[in-house]
One Martini backbone bead per residue (centre of mass of N, CA, C, O) as a GRO file, in nm:
protein
  220
    1MET     BB    1  -1.425  -1.974  -2.863
    2SER     BB    2  -1.272  -2.034  -2.580
    3ARG     BB    3  -1.229  -1.968  -2.270
    4PRO     BB    4  -1.016  -1.890  -2.057
    5THR     BB    5  -0.858  -1.979  -1.800
    6PRO     BB    6  -0.762  -1.875  -1.495
    7GLU     BB    7  -0.465  -1.940  -1.545
    8GLN     BB    8  -0.439  -1.795  -1.819
    9VAL     BB    9  -0.510  -1.522  -1.717
   10TYR     BB   10  -0.292  -1.491  -1.500
   11GLN     BB   11  -0.052  -1.514  -1.698
   12THR     BB   12  -0.118  -1.275  -1.876
   13LEU     BB   13  -0.123  -1.056  -1.663
   14HIS     BB   14   0.163  -1.099  -1.563
   15HIS     BB   15   0.308  -1.055  -1.831
   16LEU     BB   16   0.199  -0.768  -1.899
   17CYS     BB   17   0.291  -0.632  -1.637
   18GLN     BB   18   0.602  -0.700  -1.658
   19ASN     BB   19   0.595  -0.568  -1.974
   20TYR     BB   20   0.516  -0.267  -1.986
   21ARG     BB   21   0.783  -0.112  -2.035
   22LEU     BB   22   0.862  -0.265  -2.293
   23ASN     BB   23   0.603  -0.184  -2.451
   24ALA     BB   24   0.655   0.122  -2.429
   25GLU     BB   25   0.928   0.127  -2.574
   26ALA     BB   26   0.819   0.003  -2.838
   27ALA     BB   27   0.605   0.224  -2.891
   28ILE     BB   28   0.805   0.459  -2.929
   29GLU     BB   29   0.967   0.333  -3.160
   30THR     BB   30   0.727   0.301  -3.357
   31SER     BB   31   0.643   0.597  -3.369
   32GLN     BB   32   0.904   0.692  -3.507
   33LYS     BB   33   0.908   0.498  -3.753
   34ILE     BB   34   0.611   0.611  -3.865
   35GLY     BB   35   0.629   0.951  -3.811
   36PHE     BB   36   0.649   1.099  -3.554
   37PRO     BB   37   0.744   1.425  -3.502
   38HIS     BB   38   0.761   1.371  -3.193
   39GLN     BB   39   0.890   1.324  -2.907
   40SER     BB   40   0.875   1.186  -2.634
   41ARG     BB   41   0.788   1.289  -2.295
   42ILE     BB   42   0.864   0.995  -2.205
   43LEU     BB   43   0.994   0.734  -1.971
   44PRO     BB   44   0.966   0.407  -1.870
   45ASN     BB   45   1.259   0.404  -1.688
   46THR     BB   46   1.155   0.642  -1.521
   47PRO     BB   47   1.098   0.710  -1.213
   48ILE     BB   48   0.797   0.733  -1.023
   49THR     BB   49   0.706   0.851  -0.747
   50ASP     BB   50   0.472   0.839  -0.500
   51HIS     BB   51   0.468   1.138  -0.450
   52THR     BB   52   0.409   1.231  -0.744
   53LEU     BB   53   0.151   1.064  -0.781
   54MET     BB   54  -0.002   1.203  -0.553
   55GLU     BB   55   0.018   1.491  -0.656
   56VAL     BB   56  -0.127   1.440  -0.920
   57GLY     BB   57  -0.387   1.332  -0.812
   58GLU     BB   58  -0.464   1.588  -0.658
   59ALA     BB   59  -0.469   1.774  -0.913
   60ILE     BB   60  -0.682   1.626  -1.066
   61PHE     BB   61  -0.922   1.640  -0.844
   62ARG     BB   62  -0.901   1.953  -0.795
   63GLU     BB   63  -0.861   2.076  -1.114
   64ILE     BB   64  -0.941   1.876  -1.359
   65PHE     BB   65  -1.212   1.725  -1.305
   66PRO     BB   66  -1.401   1.984  -1.321
   67LEU     BB   67  -1.328   2.041  -1.618
   68LEU     BB   68  -1.423   1.777  -1.743
   69LEU     BB   69  -1.721   1.810  -1.658
   70GLN     BB   70  -1.762   2.066  -1.826
   71ILE     BB   71  -1.684   1.940  -2.107
   72HIS     BB   72  -1.819   1.621  -2.076
   73GLY     BB   73  -1.975   1.578  -1.844
   74SER     BB   74  -2.173   1.335  -1.630
   75GLY     BB   75  -2.172   1.106  -1.808
   76TYR     BB   76  -2.059   0.890  -2.028
   77TRP     BB   77  -1.698   0.795  -2.076
   78GLY     BB   78  -1.628   0.515  -2.224
   79ASN     BB   79  -1.623   0.678  -2.533
   80LYS     BB   80  -1.388   0.929  -2.446
   81CYS     BB   81  -1.069   0.890  -2.466
   82LEU     BB   82  -0.965   1.112  -2.659
   83GLY     BB   83  -1.069   1.366  -2.513
   84LEU     BB   84  -0.970   1.305  -2.224
   85SER     BB   85  -0.667   1.269  -2.293
   86THR     BB   86  -0.619   1.543  -2.411
   87ASP     BB   87  -0.696   1.709  -2.153
   88LEU     BB   88  -0.498   1.578  -1.961
   89PHE     BB   89  -0.247   1.651  -2.120
   90VAL     BB   90  -0.284   1.955  -2.116
   91PHE     BB   91  -0.320   2.009  -1.805
   92LEU     BB   92  -0.059   1.873  -1.703
   93ASN     BB   93   0.146   2.032  -1.871
   94HIS     BB   94   0.046   2.316  -1.769
   95LEU     BB   95   0.126   2.228  -1.461
   96GLY     BB   96   0.430   2.070  -1.517
   97TYR     BB   97   0.362   1.780  -1.624
   98LYS     BB   98   0.502   1.516  -1.773
   99ALA     BB   99   0.305   1.410  -2.050
  100ASP     BB  100   0.139   1.135  -2.231
  101ILE     BB  101   0.010   0.955  -2.500
  102VAL     BB  102  -0.165   0.642  -2.517
  103ILE     BB  103  -0.193   0.365  -2.744
  104GLY     BB  104  -0.425   0.077  -2.717
  105GLU     BB  105  -0.486  -0.171  -2.471
  106VAL     BB  106  -0.715  -0.385  -2.267
  107PHE     BB  107  -0.688  -0.625  -2.013
  108VAL     BB  108  -0.996  -0.799  -1.894
  109ASN     BB  109  -1.034  -1.085  -1.753
  110GLY     BB  110  -0.968  -1.223  -2.065
  111THR     BB  111  -1.014  -0.947  -2.227
  112TYR     BB  112  -0.994  -0.772  -2.522
  113GLU     BB  113  -1.171  -0.485  -2.512
  114TYR     BB  114  -1.096  -0.329  -2.815
  115ASP     BB  115  -0.946  -0.472  -3.050
  116THR     BB  116  -0.652  -0.385  -3.090
  117LYS     BB  117  -0.438  -0.301  -3.381
  118LEU     BB  118  -0.140  -0.201  -3.493
  119PRO     BB  119  -0.174  -0.195  -3.801
  120LEU     BB  120  -0.431  -0.011  -3.789
  121LEU     BB  121  -0.287   0.232  -3.661
  122VAL     BB  122  -0.080   0.276  -3.875
  123HIS     BB  123  -0.271   0.314  -4.112
  124GLU     BB  124  -0.424   0.555  -3.994
  125PHE     BB  125  -0.175   0.745  -3.969
  126GLN     BB  126  -0.075   0.708  -4.289
  127SER     BB  127  -0.347   0.781  -4.395
  128SER     BB  128  -0.569   0.983  -4.599
  129ASN     BB  129  -0.802   0.776  -4.514
  130LYS     BB  130  -1.020   0.803  -4.264
  131GLN     BB  131  -1.203   0.579  -4.057
  132GLY     BB  132  -1.246   0.676  -3.763
  133ASP     BB  133  -1.392   0.447  -3.587
  134MET     BB  134  -1.172   0.290  -3.379
  135PRO     BB  135  -1.020   0.017  -3.223
  136LEU     BB  136  -0.948   0.188  -2.920
  137HIS     BB  137  -0.715   0.309  -2.666
  138CYS     BB  138  -0.663   0.579  -2.429
  139TRP     BB  139  -0.399   0.743  -2.240
  140VAL     BB  140  -0.204   0.857  -1.958
  141THR     BB  141   0.144   0.944  -1.888
  142LEU     BB  142   0.461   0.989  -1.691
  143GLY     BB  143   0.567   0.710  -1.689
  144ASP     BB  144   0.661   0.420  -1.629
  145ASP     BB  145   0.361   0.263  -1.468
  146VAL     BB  146   0.166   0.489  -1.541
  147VAL     BB  147  -0.190   0.544  -1.506
  148ILE     BB  148  -0.426   0.772  -1.686
  149ASP     BB  149  -0.786   0.710  -1.663
  150ALA     BB  150  -1.122   0.831  -1.756
  151ALA     BB  151  -1.280   0.590  -1.926
  152LEU     BB  152  -1.263   0.301  -1.797
  153PRO     BB  153  -1.441   0.317  -1.540
  154HIS     BB  154  -1.719   0.320  -1.687
  155ARG     BB  155  -1.683   0.048  -1.833
  156LEU     BB  156  -1.654  -0.127  -1.580
  157ILE     BB  157  -1.917  -0.057  -1.447
  158GLU     BB  158  -2.105  -0.152  -1.686
  159HIS     BB  159  -1.962  -0.461  -1.746
  160TYR     BB  160  -1.815  -0.573  -1.455
  161VAL     BB  161  -1.967  -0.526  -1.193
  162PRO     BB  162  -2.205  -0.731  -1.262
  163LEU     BB  163  -1.964  -0.971  -1.249
  164GLY     BB  164  -1.785  -0.872  -0.966
  165MET     BB  165  -1.647  -0.615  -0.968
  166PRO     BB  166  -1.506  -0.384  -0.752
  167GLN     BB  167  -1.618  -0.068  -0.714
  168ASP     BB  168  -1.434   0.040  -0.473
  169GLN     BB  169  -1.169   0.028  -0.690
  170ILE     BB  170  -1.320   0.259  -0.865
  171GLU     BB  171  -1.227   0.543  -0.992
  172PRO     BB  172  -1.305   0.814  -1.175
  173ILE     BB  173  -0.986   0.820  -1.196
  174PHE     BB  174  -0.705   0.678  -1.301
  175VAL     BB  175  -0.416   0.692  -1.061
  176SER     BB  176  -0.177   0.455  -1.146
  177ARG     BB  177  -0.050   0.130  -1.138
  178VAL     BB  178  -0.040  -0.146  -1.305
  179TRP     BB  179  -0.015  -0.351  -1.061
  180GLU     BB  180  -0.255  -0.241  -0.904
  181MET     BB  181  -0.473  -0.301  -1.125
  182THR     BB  182  -0.409  -0.606  -1.139
  183GLN     BB  183  -0.478  -0.677  -0.846
  184ALA     BB  184  -0.768  -0.531  -0.812
  185LEU     BB  185  -0.894  -0.585  -1.149
  186ARG     BB  186  -0.764  -0.755  -1.372
  187THR     BB  187  -0.586  -0.514  -1.516
  188VAL     BB  188  -0.422  -0.421  -1.837
  189HIS     BB  189  -0.212  -0.226  -2.010
  190ILE     BB  190  -0.133  -0.180  -2.376
  191PRO     BB  191   0.113  -0.058  -2.549
  192MET     BB  192   0.166   0.082  -2.903
  193LEU     BB  193   0.155   0.398  -2.872
  194VAL     BB  194   0.338   0.729  -2.848
  195GLY     BB  195   0.151   1.021  -2.875
  196SER     BB  196  -0.021   1.306  -2.996
  197ASP     BB  197   0.004   1.264  -3.307
  198PHE     BB  198  -0.227   1.072  -3.350
  199ILE     BB  199  -0.455   1.272  -3.293
  200ALA     BB  200  -0.369   1.493  -3.494
  201ARG     BB  201  -0.397   1.302  -3.752
  202THR     BB  202  -0.699   1.153  -3.689
  203THR     BB  203  -0.806   1.434  -3.606
  204ASN     BB  204  -0.936   1.775  -3.524
  205VAL     BB  205  -0.712   1.747  -3.285
  206ASP     BB  206  -0.440   1.931  -3.128
  207PRO     BB  207  -0.280   1.901  -2.838
  208LEU     BB  208  -0.049   2.106  -2.871
  209MET     BB  209  -0.218   2.347  -2.956
  210LYS     BB  210  -0.387   2.348  -2.708
  211LEU     BB  211  -0.161   2.396  -2.513
  212ALA     BB  212  -0.053   2.660  -2.630
  213GLY     BB  213  -0.315   2.819  -2.586
  214ILE     BB  214  -0.322   2.798  -2.273
  215ASN     BB  215  -0.046   2.916  -2.221
  216ASN     BB  216  -0.103   3.188  -2.351
  217MET     BB  217  -0.347   3.274  -2.185
  218PHE     BB  218  -0.173   3.254  -1.896
  219SER     BB  219   0.068   3.471  -1.996
  220ARG     BB  220  -0.092   3.759  -1.996
   0.00000   0.00000   0.00000
């Protein structure tokens, strides 16, 4: 299969970026239809101000990033999106920021990076026989077009910086807007499902139970 032309890549990036909120809305609807027990904590069409995004970014790098380093180590994070997103979800909500987990795909300069397919995600969620290592990516959002992603930076540095992607545009954790990442890195996230219930059902970790445990610990 031939590689897409630069014009085709640009058109796809532009289309996905423009439709991020619509895709997020559809992902929330799909999640409810297939049986996610909890309602989404976020709304794609509720604006997140630049001030709020900056405040959250400061909290992440001041308080959460050191904890992630303790939990996940300082090695390669590119294949740890489930654990990283779970912990970001837990710590952000504990700090009082409404956040939720998004499961989907990332389009990187002409490549669907994870080969995620919605029917496979639905089957994994609804099946009693779990497949285990599935082709997927997950990140955290506050709503609007906000992406908080701790796994993708390592993957981009390993696979795309050698091909010319500007490393100075890659933060240790992305706390950004979709259009900003599209402009700077020719990268756009594609939501397919929204909610921590996917991780709770398909792994041995329930993010909501983990959040409740931390909240209880600090309320004593």
